[in-house]
N, C-alpha and C positions, 0 to 999 in steps of 0.2 A: 843532479837531483837533490833537492832540498831535503834535509833530514828532518825527522819528527819533531824534534826540538826547535828546528828553526822554524816550521810550519806553527807549532804552538806559540812561539814568541811573536810571530808576526800576525797571527790571525786570532789567537786566544783559543783555538779549536781546531782539531784535526779529524778529517773523516778517513776511517781505516775501510778498505774494501773487504769483501766477504772473506771469512776465516773459516778454517776447517772446523765443521761442527762437531768433529770428534774432540777437538782440542777445547778443555773446558774454560770458562771465563776466568778462573784463577790462573790457569795456565798462560792465557793470553795475556793477562794484566802483568804477570811476571815477566813475560817477553818485552812488553812495552817499557816496564819499569827498568830493566836492564839498559834499554836504549836512552833513556832520558835520566837516569839517575835518582830514581826514587824506590820506596818500598811499598808493598802491598798489603792492604787490609784484606784478610782473607774470607770475610763476611760478605757473600755474595747475596744481594737482594733481588727478589723476583717482583718486577714491577707490572701489575695488571690494574687497569682501571675499574673501579666498582662503584657502587652506590655510597653516597657519604655516610649513611648510617653503619656501613660494614667496617670502615676503618676509623681508628681512633682520632679524636679532635685534635690532637698534636701533630698531624700529619696533614700534608696538602690532599692527600686523597680524601680524608675525612672531612675536609671543608669544601673541596671542589667537585670530587665524584668525577663524572664523566665530563664535567666542563672545562673550559681552557684553564690551565694554569698559568699564573700571573708570573712574570720574570722574577728571579730570586737567585741568588748563591746558595748551594747546600750547607747545611748546618751553620747559618751565619751566626747563631746563638753561642756558638762555642767561642772560646777565647782565641783558638786558633784552628779554624775549620780545615777540612781535607784541602789539599792543594789541587788535585784533580779528580774529575768524576768521569769514569767509563761507563759508558752505555753501550749494550750489545743487543741486537735484535736476536730474539729466539724465535718469535712468531710475528712476522711484519705485516704491515698494512700500506696502502698506498695513499691515504689522505690525511693521516696523523702527522703532524710535524713537529720537530723540537725547534723551538724560537731560540736564537742567540743574539746576545747584544753585548758588545765590548764597552767597559766603562769609560774608555777614553771618547767614545762616542757621546757618552751622556754629560760631558763637559759643555755641551752646547746648551743644555737645560739647566744643568746645576753647576755653577763655578767650582773649580776644584778647591778653591779657599772655603767654601761652605761645606762641602765634603770632608774635608780634614777638620773642620771644627765640630761636625755633628757627632753627637754622641747618644748612642742606644743602650739599652738593658735588655737582656732576655725578659720574655713574658713572665716566667716563673722564677722564684728566688732559688737559689742554692745553696743547702743548708743555713736556710735563714737570711742569707745575706744577698744584696743586690750588687754587680759590678757593672762597670761602663765600658763599652766598646766604640771604638772609632769606626765612624763608616769608611775611612779611608786613611791608610797610613802610607808609607813609602812604597810597600810592597803588597799590600793586601787591601782589597775593596771587598766590602759585604753589604748585601741587601736582602731583607725580607720583610715584607709588609704585613705578615701574620705574626711572626715570633719575636721581633724585636719591637720595643717601645721607645718611642723618641724622649729624650731626657734634657735637651736644650733648643734654644730658638733655632739653631742652625738644623738641627734633626728635624723639627717640625717644618721648617721651610723645605727641607729636602723631600719629607712624606709628601707635602702639597704639591711640589714640582713633579715629583714622580706620577702622581694621581693625574695631573693635568697633561703630561707629556706621553703617558701610556699608550694611547691609542696612534701616536705620531711616530714612536720610535721604528726605525728601518731595521727590523731584525733580520738576520740570515736565517732561513729555514732549511732544515735537514730532514729528509724523510728517510727512516730506516725501515725499508720496506723488504729486504732480503735477510734470511736467516745467516748469522755471521757478521753482518755488517754492523760497524762499531763506530762510536763517536766519542772523542776524548776532549774533555773541557777543561780549560784553566779555571779553576773555581775561586782563584783570588783575582781575576780580572774580567770574567765573563758571566752575565747573567744568563739563566736558561729558563724555558717555559715549554709549555706544550699546548698545542691546539685542542678544541674539544674532541671527544672520541664519538664518531657516528655509532648509532645502534648497531649496524651490520658489522663494524669492526671492533666490536669490544672484546674479541679474542685477542687483541694485540698484547704481546709480551716482550718485555725487555728484562736483560741482568743489569744491575748496577753495583759497582765495586769503586772502591776509593783507592787511590794512590798518593801516599804521604812523602813529603822531602825528609821529615824526621819523625820519629815516633811522637804519636799525638796522645796525650796523656790528658786531654780535656774531658770535662763532663758535660754531658748533655743535658742542658736545662730544661728541656721540653718533658 
């Protein structure tokens, strides 16, 4: 049987069957961390879709509300984003899917040479300064169409190609429909998004927590 680390290395994500609802999301994250050699950020976020006016404009919820969330990597505007994202179903639905797309498949649309040259900056300055972020390094891929600004020709080309390819990308879709069902995503290799939330399923609720390979001292530029 393949280990969780092996599945993550192969697919970039791993589905985790229903877990004991009496076990907290932090406890679950610690168990997973022990098996893959990471540490846990103990701040659990509750994700519930809402109208755009309810959430701040520096969040995806504040920009898209109940609509479809485009593919992105979490906290791409950090110098070193969290390595893994753990999503855990608290109140599930049948028709809302998490979309997943591994960056190695993206090479069919954007050559690796362009991704490596592409430079972006956070949407907002930090302490009055702007710093540049590579779209792709040896071990880290980042993408965010909202909170990253292209800063060179390769970055502008990447944005244009992503916009052209968005409807064609063959995503893997995971539906978190049962309480305790979880999804672990390699945030350095896999983009994720979400389908639109129908009116009758707006009760959907997930927990989100990040797993780090090392202590992350980065500032959030949003």
